[in-house]
N, CA, C and O atoms as CSV, one atom per row, in Angstrom:
chain,resi,resn,atom,element,x,y,z
A,1,MET,N,N,-5.590,-0.170,-5.229
A,1,MET,CA,C,-6.166,-1.458,-5.495
A,1,MET,C,C,-5.215,-2.528,-4.955
A,1,MET,O,O,-3.997,-2.398,-5.082
A,2,ALA,N,N,-5.766,-3.574,-4.359
A,2,ALA,CA,C,-4.962,-4.660,-3.799
A,2,ALA,C,C,-4.938,-5.861,-4.742
A,2,ALA,O,O,-5.927,-6.165,-5.408
A,3,SER,N,N,-3.799,-6.529,-4.784
A,3,SER,CA,C,-3.682,-7.775,-5.547
A,3,SER,C,C,-4.036,-8.931,-4.640
A,3,SER,O,O,-3.797,-8.871,-3.434
A,4,PHE,N,N,-4.606,-9.992,-5.209
A,4,PHE,CA,C,-4.893,-11.184,-4.420
A,4,PHE,C,C,-4.783,-12.413,-5.299
A,4,PHE,O,O,-4.917,-12.335,-6.520
A,5,TRP,N,N,-4.536,-13.555,-4.661
A,5,TRP,CA,C,-4.334,-14.838,-5.333
A,5,TRP,C,C,-5.668,-15.526,-5.514
A,5,TRP,O,O,-6.477,-15.568,-4.588
A,6,VAL,N,N,-5.907,-16.065,-6.691
A,6,VAL,CA,C,-7.114,-16.846,-6.962
A,6,VAL,C,C,-6.665,-18.233,-7.387
A,6,VAL,O,O,-5.823,-18.379,-8.273
A,7,GLN,N,N,-7.230,-19.248,-6.752
A,7,GLN,CA,C,-6.898,-20.632,-7.087
A,7,GLN,C,C,-8.163,-21.309,-7.582
A,7,GLN,O,O,-9.192,-21.278,-6.907
A,8,ILE,N,N,-8.094,-21.920,-8.753
A,8,ILE,CA,C,-9.245,-22.572,-9.375
A,8,ILE,C,C,-9.108,-24.083,-9.197
A,8,ILE,O,O,-8.038,-24.646,-9.428
A,9,HIS,N,N,-10.197,-24.735,-8.786
A,9,HIS,CA,C,-10.185,-26.179,-8.553
A,9,HIS,C,C,-11.127,-26.898,-9.519
A,9,HIS,O,O,-12.057,-26.298,-10.058
A,10,ASP,N,N,-10.876,-28.184,-9.728
A,10,ASP,CA,C,-11.744,-29.091,-10.483
A,10,ASP,C,C,-11.897,-28.730,-11.957
A,10,ASP,O,O,-12.929,-29.022,-12.561
A,11,VAL,N,N,-10.888,-28.105,-12.536
A,11,VAL,CA,C,-10.889,-27.861,-13.980
A,11,VAL,C,C,-10.284,-29.107,-14.633
A,11,VAL,O,O,-9.183,-29.512,-14.258
A,12,PRO,N,N,-10.970,-29.723,-15.595
A,12,PRO,CA,C,-10.403,-30.901,-16.254
A,12,PRO,C,C,-9.020,-30.595,-16.836
A,12,PRO,O,O,-8.810,-29.547,-17.447
A,13,ILE,N,N,-8.090,-31.517,-16.639
A,13,ILE,CA,C,-6.699,-31.309,-17.053
A,13,ILE,C,C,-6.596,-30.938,-18.529
A,13,ILE,O,O,-5.775,-30.098,-18.898
A,14,GLY,N,N,-7.409,-31.544,-19.368
A,14,GLY,CA,C,-7.365,-31.256,-20.792
A,14,GLY,C,C,-7.799,-29.845,-21.151
A,14,GLY,O,O,-7.491,-29.361,-22.240
A,15,LEU,N,N,-8.509,-29.180,-20.252
A,15,LEU,CA,C,-8.989,-27.822,-20.519
A,15,LEU,C,C,-8.115,-26.751,-19.892
A,15,LEU,O,O,-8.150,-25.595,-20.313
A,16,PHE,N,N,-7.327,-27.127,-18.885
A,16,PHE,CA,C,-6.570,-26.102,-18.176
A,16,PHE,C,C,-5.316,-25.722,-18.940
A,16,PHE,O,O,-4.563,-26.586,-19.389
A,17,SER,N,N,-5.099,-24.436,-19.082
A,17,SER,CA,C,-3.924,-23.912,-19.770
A,17,SER,C,C,-3.658,-22.505,-19.246
A,17,SER,O,O,-4.484,-21.931,-18.537
A,18,LYS,N,N,-2.511,-21.960,-19.597
A,18,LYS,CA,C,-2.211,-20.587,-19.203
A,18,LYS,C,C,-3.229,-19.635,-19.823
A,18,LYS,O,O,-3.626,-18.654,-19.195
A,19,ASN,N,N,-3.649,-19.918,-21.048
A,19,ASN,CA,C,-4.637,-19.075,-21.714
A,19,ASN,C,C,-5.936,-19.013,-20.904
A,19,ASN,O,O,-6.514,-17.938,-20.741
A,20,LEU,N,N,-6.396,-20.163,-20.397
A,20,LEU,CA,C,-7.603,-20.182,-19.572
A,20,LEU,C,C,-7.382,-19.390,-18.290
A,20,LEU,O,O,-8.266,-18.653,-17.853
A,21,ALA,N,N,-6.204,-19.538,-17.684
A,21,ALA,CA,C,-5.886,-18.798,-16.462
A,21,ALA,C,C,-5.928,-17.290,-16.708
A,21,ALA,O,O,-6.447,-16.537,-15.885
A,22,VAL,N,N,-5.388,-16.861,-17.830
A,22,VAL,CA,C,-5.404,-15.433,-18.178
A,22,VAL,C,C,-6.844,-14.953,-18.359
A,22,VAL,O,O,-7.210,-13.887,-17.864
A,23,GLN,N,N,-7.655,-15.729,-19.062
A,23,GLN,CA,C,-9.051,-15.341,-19.283
A,23,GLN,C,C,-9.820,-15.250,-17.966
A,23,GLN,O,O,-10.559,-14.290,-17.745
A,24,LEU,N,N,-9.650,-16.246,-17.089
A,24,LEU,CA,C,-10.340,-16.220,-15.796
A,24,LEU,C,C,-9.843,-15.065,-14.934
A,24,LEU,O,O,-10.631,-14.392,-14.270
A,25,GLY,N,N,-8.532,-14.840,-14.949
A,25,GLY,CA,C,-7.968,-13.730,-14.182
A,25,GLY,C,C,-8.499,-12.391,-14.640
A,25,GLY,O,O,-8.831,-11.541,-13.814
A,26,ASN,N,N,-8.583,-12.191,-15.933
A,26,ASN,CA,C,-9.110,-10.934,-16.461
A,26,ASN,C,C,-10.613,-10.805,-16.240
A,26,ASN,O,O,-11.141,-9.694,-16.203
A,27,PHE,N,N,-11.300,-11.930,-16.094
A,27,PHE,CA,C,-12.736,-11.897,-15.811
A,27,PHE,C,C,-13.001,-11.358,-14.408
A,27,PHE,O,O,-13.934,-10.579,-14.209
A,28,VAL,N,N,-12.185,-11.766,-13.434
A,28,VAL,CA,C,-12.402,-11.320,-12.050
A,28,VAL,C,C,-11.655,-10.035,-11.725
A,28,VAL,O,O,-11.894,-9.436,-10.677
A,29,GLY,N,N,-10.768,-9.605,-12.589
A,29,GLY,CA,C,-10.001,-8.384,-12.340
A,29,GLY,C,C,-8.957,-8.209,-13.418
A,29,GLY,O,O,-9.279,-8.166,-14.605
A,30,GLU,N,N,-7.697,-8.108,-13.003
A,30,GLU,CA,C,-6.588,-7.984,-13.950
A,30,GLU,C,C,-5.611,-9.130,-13.714
A,30,GLU,O,O,-5.069,-9.270,-12.618
A,31,PHE,N,N,-5.384,-9.949,-14.738
A,31,PHE,CA,C,-4.436,-11.056,-14.631
A,31,PHE,C,C,-3.039,-10.499,-14.416
A,31,PHE,O,O,-2.622,-9.570,-15.107
A,32,ILE,N,N,-2.305,-11.076,-13.441
A,32,ILE,CA,C,-0.952,-10.603,-13.147
A,32,ILE,C,C,0.096,-11.674,-13.399
A,32,ILE,O,O,1.105,-11.409,-14.052
A,33,GLU,N,N,-0.129,-12.890,-12.887
A,33,GLU,CA,C,0.914,-13.915,-12.955
A,33,GLU,C,C,0.302,-15.305,-12.973
A,33,GLU,O,O,-0.758,-15.531,-12.390
A,34,TYR,N,N,0.963,-16.223,-13.635
A,34,TYR,CA,C,0.531,-17.618,-13.735
A,34,TYR,C,C,1.568,-18.505,-13.065
A,34,TYR,O,O,2.762,-18.376,-13.332
A,35,ASP,N,N,1.120,-19.404,-12.196
A,35,ASP,CA,C,2.019,-20.354,-11.540
A,35,ASP,C,C,1.490,-21.756,-11.774
A,35,ASP,O,O,0.556,-22.184,-11.095
A,36,GLY,N,N,2.062,-22.467,-12.708
A,36,GLY,CA,C,1.617,-23.819,-13.015
A,36,GLY,C,C,2.418,-24.886,-12.290
A,36,GLY,O,O,2.327,-26.063,-12.640
A,37,SER,N,N,3.198,-24.504,-11.292
A,37,SER,CA,C,4.082,-25.458,-10.623
A,37,SER,C,C,3.341,-26.531,-9.836
A,37,SER,O,O,3.917,-27.584,-9.564
A,38,ASN,N,N,2.094,-26.306,-9.465
A,38,ASN,CA,C,1.341,-27.290,-8.688
A,38,ASN,C,C,0.350,-28.087,-9.518
A,38,ASN,O,O,-0.418,-28.872,-8.961
A,39,LEU,N,N,0.343,-27.911,-10.821
A,39,LEU,CA,C,-0.609,-28.637,-11.651
A,39,LEU,C,C,-0.415,-30.138,-11.512
A,39,LEU,O,O,0.692,-30.648,-11.688
A,40,GLY,N,N,-1.489,-30.841,-11.199
A,40,GLY,CA,C,-1.454,-32.288,-11.084
A,40,GLY,C,C,-0.993,-32.819,-9.746
A,40,GLY,O,O,-1.042,-34.030,-9.531
A,41,LYS,N,N,-0.548,-31.969,-8.836
A,41,LYS,CA,C,-0.043,-32.426,-7.543
A,41,LYS,C,C,-1.143,-32.694,-6.528
A,41,LYS,O,O,-0.882,-33.316,-5.499
A,42,GLU,N,N,-2.357,-32.245,-6.785
A,42,GLU,CA,C,-3.430,-32.402,-5.802
A,42,GLU,C,C,-3.828,-33.856,-5.586
A,42,GLU,O,O,-4.429,-34.176,-4.560
A,43,ASN,N,N,-3.513,-34.735,-6.513
A,43,ASN,CA,C,-3.879,-36.142,-6.380
A,43,ASN,C,C,-2.746,-37.008,-5.851
A,43,ASN,O,O,-2.907,-38.221,-5.722
A,44,ARG,N,N,-1.617,-36.411,-5.545
A,44,ARG,CA,C,-0.470,-37.174,-5.040
A,44,ARG,C,C,-0.571,-37.333,-3.531
A,44,ARG,O,O,-1.081,-36.450,-2.842
A,45,ASN,N,N,-0.083,-38.464,-3.016
A,45,ASN,CA,C,-0.063,-38.700,-1.562
A,45,ASN,C,C,1.313,-38.466,-1.008
A,45,ASN,O,O,1.528,-38.614,0.195
């Protein structure tokens, strides 16, 4: 089985959390790792 990165867009900031990431990851396969380092950076210039 191959691992792959999934990036979720347009989730309201108030709803996004590691718990949500784990749930979504397990929904599409097996959650492996969470990287929150880019949270909120998409709106920066």
